[in-house]
VOMARDO-653503 format. One record per residue (C-alpha): x, y, z. Coordinates in steps of 0.5 Angstrom, whole numbers, plus 2048, in hexadecimal, padded with zeros to 3 digits. Example, Ala and Ser with C-alpha at 12.3 -4.5 7.8 and 13.67 -1.06 7.14 Angstrom:
8197F7810;81B7FE80E;
END
This chain:
7A67A8801;7A67A27FB;7AC7A27F7;7AA7A47F0;7AE7A17EA;7AE7A57E3;7B07A47DC;7B37A97D7;7B97AA7D2;7C07AA7D5;7C37AF7D1;7CA7B17D6;7CD7AB7D9;7CE7AA7E0;7CA7A97E7;7C97AE7EC;7C57AE7F3;7C27B57F6;7BC7B97F8;7B77BB7F3;7B67C27F1;7B07C47ED;7B17C97E7;7AA7CC7E6;7AB7D17E0;7A47D37DF;7A37DB7DF;79D7DE7E1;79B7E47DC;7977EA7DE;7927EC7D9;7917F37D9;78E7F87D4;7917FE7D3;78F8057D1;7908097CA;79480E7CE;7998087D1;79A8057CA;7A18087C9;7A38087D0;7A28007D0;7A57FF7C9;7AB8027CC;7AB7FE7D2;7AB7F87CD;7B17FA7CA;7B47FB7D0;7B27F47D3;7B47F17CC;7BB7F47CD;7BC7F27D4;7BA7EB7D1;7BF7EB7CC;7C57ED7D1;7C37E77D6;7C37E27D0;7CA7E57CE;7CD7E47D5;7CA7DD7D5;7CE7DC7CF;7D47DF7D1;7D47DA7D7;7D37D47D3;7D97D67CF;7DD7D57D5;7DA7CF7D8;7D87CB7D3;7DA7CC7CB;7D87D07C5;7D37CB7C3;7CF7CB7C9;7CF7D37C9;7CD7D37C2;7C67CF7C4;7C57D67C8;7C67DA7C2;7BF7D87C0;7BC7DB7C5;7C07E27C4;7BE7E17BC;7B77E17BE;7B77E67C3;7BA7EB7BE;7B57E87B8;7B27EE7B5;7AB7EA7B4;7AA7E97BB;7AC7F07BD;7A77F27B8;7A17EE7BA;7A27EF7C1;7A27F77C0;79C7F67BC;7987F27C1;79A7F87C6;7987FD7C1;7917FA7BE;78F7F67C3;7917FA7C9;7947F47CD;79A7F57D2;7A17F37D0;7A17ED7D4;79A7EB7D1;79C7EC7CA;7A27E97CA;79F7E37CD;79A7E27C8;79F7E37C2;7A47DE7C5;79E7D97C7;79C7D97C0;7A37D77BD;7A37D17C2;79D7CF7C0;79F7CF7B9;7A57CB7BA;7A27C67BE;79D7C47B8;7A37C37B4;7A57BC7B2;7AC7BE7B2;7AF7BB7B9;7B57C07B8;7B07C67B8;7AC7C37BD;7B27C37C2;7B37CB7C0;7AD7CC7C4;7B17CC7CA;7B57D27C8;7AF7D67C7;7AC7D47CE;7B37D67D1;7B37DD7CD;7AC7DD7D0;7AD7DC7D7;7B37E17D7;7B07E77D3;7A97E67D7;7AD7E67DE;7B07ED7DC;7AA7F07D9;7A67EF7E0;7A37E87DF;7A37E47E6;7A97DF7E6;7A97D97EA;7AD7D97F0;7B47D77EF;7B67D17F2;7BC7D17F7;7C17CB7F5;7C57C77FA;7CA7C27FA;7C87BC7F6;7C27BF7F2;7BF7BB7ED;7BB7C07E8;7B47BE7E6;7B17C27E1;7AB7C17DB;7B17C37D7;7B77C77D7;7BA7CC7D2;7C27CE7D2;7C17D47D5;7BE7D17DB;7C37CB7DB;7C97D07DB;7C67D57E0;7C67CF7E5;7CB7CE7EA;7CF7C87E8;7D37C77EE;7CC7C57F2;7C97C17EC;7CA7BA7EB;7C57B87E6;7BF7BB7E1;7B87B77E0;7B37BA7DB;7AC7B87D9;7AD7BA7D2;7B37BA7CD;7B77B47C9;7BE7B27C7;7BF7B97C4;7BC7BE7C8;7C07C47CC;7BF7C07D2;7C37BA7CF;7C87BE7CB;7CA7C27D1;7CA7BD7D7;7CF7B97D3;7D37BF7D2;7D37C17D9;7D47B97DB;7CD7B97DF;7C97B37DF;7C27B47DC;7BC7B07DA;7B77B37D6;7B07B27D3;7AD7AF7DA;7A67B17DA;7A37B37E1;7A97B37E5;7A77BA7E8;7A17B77EA;7A57B17ED;7AA7B57F1;7A47BA7F4;7A97BF7F6;7B07C17F8;7B57BD7FC;7B27B67FA;7B87B17FA;7B97AF7F3;7BE7AA7EF;7BF7AC7E8;7C27A67E4;7C47A87DD;7C77A27DB;7C179E7DC;7BC7A47DA;7B97A47E1;7B77A97E6;7B57A67ED;7B17AB7F2;7B17AA7F9;7B67A47F9;7B579E7FE;7BB79D803;7BD7977FE;7BD79B7F8;7C17A07FB;7C679B7FE;7C77987F7;7C879F7F3;7CD7A17F8;7D179C7F7;7D079C7EF;7D27A47F0;7D87A27F4;7DA79D7EF;7D97A17E9;7DE7A77EC;7E37A27ED;7E279F7E6;7E37A67E3;7E97A77E6;7EC7A17E4;7EA7A17DD;7ED7A87DC;7F47A57DE;7F37A17D7;7F17A67D3;7F67A67CE;7F779F7CE;7F579C7C7;7EE7987C7;7F07907C6;7EC78A7C7;7EF7847CC;7F17817C5;7F47877C2;7EF78A7BE;7F07927BE;7EA7967BD;7EB79E7BC;7E77A27C0;7E67A97BD;7E17AF7C0;7DB7B37BD;7DC7BA7BD;7D87C07BC;7DD7C67BC;7E47C77BD;7E47C87C5;7E27C17C6;7E87BE7C3;7EC7BF7CA;7E77BA7CD;7E77B57C8;7EF7B57C9;7EF7B57D0;7EA7AE7D0;7EF7AB7CB;7EC7AC7C4;7F07AA7BF;7EC7AE7B9;7E67B27B8;7E17AD7B5;7DC7B27B4;7DC7BA7B3;7D57BC7B3;7D67C37AF;7CF7C57AF;7D07C87B5;7D47CD7B2;7CE7CF7AE;7C87CF7B3;7C67D47B8;7C97DA7B4;7C67DF7AF;7CB7DE7A9;7CF7D87A6;7D67D77A9;7DB7DA7A3;7E07D57A0;7E67D97A4;7E27D87AB;7E17D07A9;7E87CF7A7;7EA7D27AE;7E67CD7B2;7E87C77AE;7EF7C97AE;7EF7CA7B6;7EC7C37B7;7F17C07B2;7F77C37B5;7F47C17BC;7F47BA7BA;7FB7BA7B8;7FB7B57B2;7F57B17B5;7F07AF7B0;7EA7B57B0;7E47B37AD;7E07B97AB;7D97B87A8;7D67BC7A3;7D07C07A5;7CA7BC7A8;7C57C17A7;7BE7C17A4;7B77C27A6;7B87BE7AD;7BD7C37AE;7BB7CA7AC;7C07D17AB;7BC7D77AD;7BF7DB7A7;7BE7D57A2;7B67D47A2;7B57CD7A0;7AE7C979E;7AA7C67A3;7AA7BE7A2;7A67B97A5;7AB7B47A6;7B27B87A7;7B67B27A9;7B57AF7A3;7B57B679F;7B97BB79C;7BF7BA7A1;7C77B97A1;7CA7B779A;7C37B8797;7C27BF799;7CA7C1798;7C97BE791;7C37C3790;7C77C9793;7CE7C778F;7D17CE791;7D07CD798;7D47C6798;7D97C9793;7DB7CE798;7DB7C979E;7E07C5799;7E47CA798;7E57CC79F;7E77C57A1;7EC7C479B;7EF7CB79D;7F07C87A4;7F27C17A2;7FA7C37A3;7F97C47AA;7F77BC7AC;7F57B67AA;7EE7B77A7;7E97B27A5;7E27B57A1;7DC7B27A2;7D57B279E;7CF7B17A2;7C87AD7A1;7CB7AA79A;7C57A6797;7C77A4790;7CE7A478C;7CB7AA788;7CB7AF78E;7D37AD790;7D57AE789;7D27B5789;7D57B778F;7DC7B478D;7DB7B8787;7DA7BE78B;7E07BD78F;7E47BB789;7E27C2786;7E47C678C;7EB7C278D;7EC7C4786;7EA7CC787;7EF7CC78D;7F57C978A;7F47CE784;7F47D4789;7FA7D178C;7F77CF792;7FB7C9795;7F77C3797;7F97BD79B;7FA7B7797;7F87B279C;7F07B479D;7EC7AE79D;7E57AE79B;7DF7AA79E;7D87A979F;7D37A87A5;7CF7A17A4;7C87A37A8;7C37A27A2;7C179A7A2;7C279B79A;7C979D79B;7CB7977A0;7C879279B;7CC795795;7D279679A;7D6791795;7D579678F;7D679C793;7DD799796;7E179A78F;7DF7A278F;7E17A4796;7E77A379B;7E37A27A1;7DC7A17A4;7D97A37AA;7D37A07AD;7CE7A57AF;7CA7A17B4;7C47A67B6;7C17A77AF;7C379F7AD;7BF79D7B3;7B97A27B2;7B97A07AA;7B97997AB;7B37997B0;7AF79F7AD;7AF7A27B4;7B07A97B5;7B67A97BB;7B37B07BD;7AC7AC7BF;7AB7A97C6;7A57A57C3;7AA7A17BF;7B07A17C3;7B079A7C5;7B27997BD;7B979C7BF;7BC7957BF;7C37967BD;7C578E7BE;7BF78C7BA;7C17877B5;7BE78B7AF;7C37917B1;7C978C7B3;7C87897AC;7C978F7A8;7CF7917AC;7D278B7AB;7D178B7A4;7D47927A4;7DA7907A8;7DB78A7A3;7DA78E79D;7DF79379F;7E578E7A1;7E478A79B;7E6791797;7EB79379C;7E879979F;7E779B7A6;7E079B7AA;7DE79E7B0;7D87A07B4;7D67A77B6;7CF7A67B9;7CC7A67C0;7CD79E7C0;7D479F7BF;7D57A27C6;7D079D7CA;7D57997CE;7CF7947CE;7D07927C7;7D77917C7;7D778A7C6;7D378A7BF;7D77907BD;7DE78C7BF;7DB7867BB;7D978A7B5;7E178C7B4;7E07937B3;7E67977B2;7E479D7B7;7DF79F7BB;7DD7A77BC;7D97AA7C2;7D87AF7C7;7DF7B17CA;7DC7AF7D1;7DA7A77CE;7E17A67CC;7E47A37D3;7DE79F7D4;7DE79C7CD;7E679B7CE;7E57977D4;7E07927D1;7E47917CB;7EB78F7CF;7E778A7D3;7E47877CD;7E67817C8;7E57837C1;7E477B7BF;7DF77B7C5;7DB7817C2;7DB77F7BB;7D87787BD;7D377C7C1;7D17807BB;7D177A7B7;7CC7777BB;7C777D7BB;7C877E7B3;7C67777B2;
END
């Protein structure tokens, strides 16, 4: 059999070799018409099956909390919310009652209509929620009597191959026998990506035709997530080369861990802070274990998503205190809400936008919903005495937005002081540079804040007018293109001229292949996923700032 090399998107680093295990998720549904005298009984069967489905999801959530983190478990809450959705239940019951369809047939039609609706939306975040409904469909129809595909028995060194994987499917697999995940669908923000990184499993997504390429189970396969490659039926030369790479990576990982708590300093003495990105308090431990010197991005939107009501001020304060306390005086940059039409809340209906990435999101949304932002700012200031708090506003494009946000913060501070609440005096205020207009006018913004943090993901997509969720324009994700580097260079120079710190918290910051350009730019700190810290530190410690600066200069010119 000929070796086949497929290209995808590497979303969880590492290299693995094993045997392909194909996960086919199709459920065959019996289309049975029922008699009028069976309706009541069939409706009860549906309700009973739905309750079993809810219990099954709750059991997987409990497992997720134990094995990964609350953030990953929160993804599964979306399934639970849908299973309990009164509108969905009513639609299925109406089909059973009015159209005389058996429970499995009725449920399949309702859920399929939801999937079709989401697949036709322009919003990439909502399109990716199709996986949630598809997984709920599979679980519910299996319970209701749909014919489930035969379960695959996993052996040691299994590489899971699937069209797509929902979080419940991923967590239900025996991780002790899995070395990698590969899917035909999915992007950088898909469930497979999020959970693979949390579980420490190499993963490549968006590999069209990989199921057909494998042809069946137990085919030898190599997953090179570092280079976004999948090799089906590798030849002896490829196997030998990758066996050596895997062995070297294991040795390097052990060696890197020994230096986890050493500073990142170039050969000629330039020190660069290495901080971590987190989504909840549970991730602080991993950040510290990998040598994080601070939290460069706390994505607070996860506190608001996949639930049925807004988190209270007290609940938010408690979470912020946990993180600040755990970091023991190290800087903690907490980004205010980055919500909007691209990240929806089930309890806060938002207007559908044609281009949500450029619509009413982040600070634009929060300045429209001022009370929402004020509650968060109150919680942050109440927690400020527990550590070294840095507050950061996202998606600032013009000075008027920054002034309005600062006014709200000033109001909240005055109200709390008037109520006798103790607030730390050293709270720093910053903004994200992720809109090209903000980068170009960085010198004007620098006098208004204590620090900048460059959000490379959005800065790159806005610079090239290319949706980073769209695989058709994936080639325009060019972090070291001179256009991007010039914007970053201008921002760094403006910040340092004003005497303020400047860091970066996007994917670019954690990609060690960008190390030379990042070092040369003179950034004060880089913030990334905890798993990327050790590799980036290695690159910094074996580099020269002077040489990196010269390389950057040649690219810019």
